[in-house]
C-alpha positions as CSV (number, residue, x, y, z in Angstrom):
1,X,147.0,28.0,142.9
2,X,145.6,24.5,142.6
3,X,142.4,25.8,141.2
4,X,144.2,27.6,138.5
5,X,146.2,24.5,137.5
6,X,143.0,22.5,137.4
7,X,141.3,25.1,135.2
8,X,144.3,25.1,132.8
9,X,144.4,21.3,132.6
10,X,140.7,21.1,132.0
11,X,141.0,23.7,129.2
12,X,143.8,21.6,127.7
13,X,141.8,18.3,127.9
14,X,138.7,20.0,126.4
15,X,140.8,21.4,123.5
16,X,142.3,18.0,122.9
17,X,138.9,16.4,122.8
18,X,137.7,19.0,120.3
19,X,140.8,18.2,118.1
20,X,140.1,14.5,118.3
21,X,136.4,15.0,117.4
22,X,137.4,17.4,114.5
23,X,139.8,14.9,113.0
24,X,137.3,12.1,113.4
25,X,134.6,14.1,111.6
26,X,137.1,14.8,108.8
27,X,137.8,11.1,108.5
28,X,134.1,10.4,108.4
29,X,133.7,12.9,105.6
30,X,136.4,11.1,103.6
31,X,134.5,7.8,104.2
32,X,137.3,6.1,106.2
33,X,135.3,4.8,109.1
34,X,137.4,2.8,111.6
């Protein structure tokens, strides 16, 4: 059961990282570099 929870949380963190990278790349395309 713990391995399943770890797998799900890792999947969630990976998807969150992809979302952050996607929004950051969109900002870079607009030219708004922080």
